[in-house]
C-alpha positions in Angstrom: -14.8 0.2 -36.1 -11.1 -0.6 -36.7 -8.5 -1.6 -34.2 -7.1 1.9 -34.3 -10.5 3.3 -33.3 -10.5 1.3 -30.0 -9.7 2.9 -26.7 -6.1 2.4 -25.5 -5.4 -0.5 -23.1 -1.9 -1.8 -22.0 -0.6 -5.1 -23.2 -1.3 -8.0 -20.9 1.7 -8.5 -18.6 1.6 -12.3 -18.1 -0.7 -15.3 -18.3 -2.3 -15.6 -14.8 -4.1 -18.9 -15.5 -4.4 -21.4 -18.3 -6.9 -24.3 -18.6 -7.0 -27.9 -19.8 -10.0 -30.1 -20.0 -10.3 -33.7 -18.7 -13.2 -35.9 -17.9 -11.4 -38.1 -15.3 -10.4 -35.7 -12.5 -9.1 -38.4 -10.2 -6.7 -39.5 -12.9 -5.7 -35.9 -13.5 -5.1 -35.4 -9.8 -2.9 -38.5 -9.7 -0.9 -37.2 -12.7 -0.6 -33.5 -12.0 -0.3 -33.7 -8.2 1.5 -37.0 -8.1 3.7 -37.5 -11.1 4.3 -33.8 -11.8 4.3 -32.9 -8.1 2.3 -29.6 -8.6 0.8 -28.0 -5.5 -3.0 -28.3 -5.5 -4.8 -25.0 -4.7 -8.4 -26.1 -4.8 -10.4 -29.1 -5.8 -14.2 -29.3 -6.4 -15.2 -32.9 -6.9 -16.5 -33.6 -10.4 -15.9 -30.0 -11.6 -12.2 -28.9 -11.4 -8.8 -29.0 -9.7 -6.4 -26.1 -9.8 -2.6 -26.2 -9.4 0.1 -23.5 -8.7 2.8 -23.5 -11.4 5.3 -20.8 -10.6 3.5 -17.4 -10.9 0.5 -18.9 -12.7 -2.4 -21.3 -12.0 -3.1 -24.4 -14.1 -6.9 -25.0 -14.2 -8.0 -28.5 -14.9 -11.7 -28.6 -15.7 -14.2 -31.3 -16.4 -15.8 -29.9 -19.6 -19.1 -31.6 -18.9 -19.4 -29.7 -15.6 -18.2 -26.3 -16.9 -20.4 -26.4 -20.0 -23.2 -25.7 -17.5 -21.7 -22.5 -16.1 -21.5 -21.5 -12.5 -24.4 -22.4 -10.1 -23.1 -19.8 -7.6 -24.6 -16.3 -8.1 -21.6 -14.8 -6.3 -19.3 -16.2 -8.9 -21.1 -15.9 -12.3 -18.4 -17.7 -14.4 -19.8 -18.2 -17.9 -20.1 -21.7 -19.4 -17.0 -22.9 -21.1 -15.2 -26.0 -22.1 -13.4 -27.9 -24.8 -13.2 -31.5 -26.0 -10.1 -33.0 -27.5 -6.5 -32.6 -26.6 -5.1 -29.2 -25.7 -1.5 -28.2 -25.3 0.5 -26.7 -22.4 4.3 -26.2 -22.1 6.2 -26.1 -18.8 9.5 -24.2 -18.6 12.6 -26.2 -17.5 16.3 -26.2 -17.9 17.9 -28.8 -20.2 19.2 -30.6 -17.1 15.7 -30.7 -15.5 14.2 -31.8 -18.8 16.4 -34.9 -18.7 15.3 -35.6 -15.1 11.6 -35.2 -16.2 12.2 -37.5 -19.1 13.4 -40.2 -16.7 10.6 -39.6 -14.2 7.8 -39.6 -16.8 9.1 -42.7 -18.4 9.3 -44.5 -15.1 5.8 -43.4 -14.3 4.5 -45.0 -17.5 4.2 -41.7 -19.5 6.3 -42.2 -22.6 8.0 -39.3 -24.4 6.4 -38.8 -27.8 9.1 -36.5 -29.1 12.4 -35.0 -27.9 14.4 -32.6 -30.0 16.3 -29.3 -30.2 14.6 -26.4 -31.9 16.5 -24.3 -34.6 17.6 -21.9 -31.9 19.0 -24.7 -29.8 16.3 -24.9 -27.1 15.4 -28.5 -26.1 11.9 -29.8 -25.7 10.2 -33.1 -24.8 6.5 -33.9 -25.5 4.3 -36.3 -23.6 0.6 -36.9 -22.8 -1.5 -36.6 -19.6 -4.0 -39.4 -18.9 -6.7 -37.4 -20.9 -4.5 -37.1 -24.0 -3.5 -33.5 -23.6 -0.2 -32.7 -25.3 2.3 -31.5 -22.7 5.8 -30.2 -23.2 8.8 -29.3 -21.1 11.0 -26.7 -23.0 13.9 -24.5 -22.2 12.6 -20.9 -21.8 15.1 -19.8 -24.5 12.7 -21.3 -27.0 10.9 -18.0 -26.8 13.0 -15.7 -24.6 
């Protein structure tokens, strides 16, 4: 079967949720809820913590727990997980990126890279406590 033989489906409209994997959830909560100031939606000790980011949800999972899959028959979420650093980029204005740079540095999270892309969009890269690569970039990087 080729792609052209598949039934029609519309393009996805947006990313509803995205996940990163960390083994130390208390450190992740201190970073994402404290340093980044994200609003926590739900926390299940030892398994996950979820945050609202604009119109999406950031899922922070312990890969050792999610590799086992759900134990709740009402929510049969399949096993999943990853090890090693992932990447996530937050949208911000250039002015806000400068403020984030100061806040992150003051909180002990050094900036690994800061530069302007060929189209002029500005980005900074830094790490969460688990080593995930995080970025703040101007939306004009892509839009």
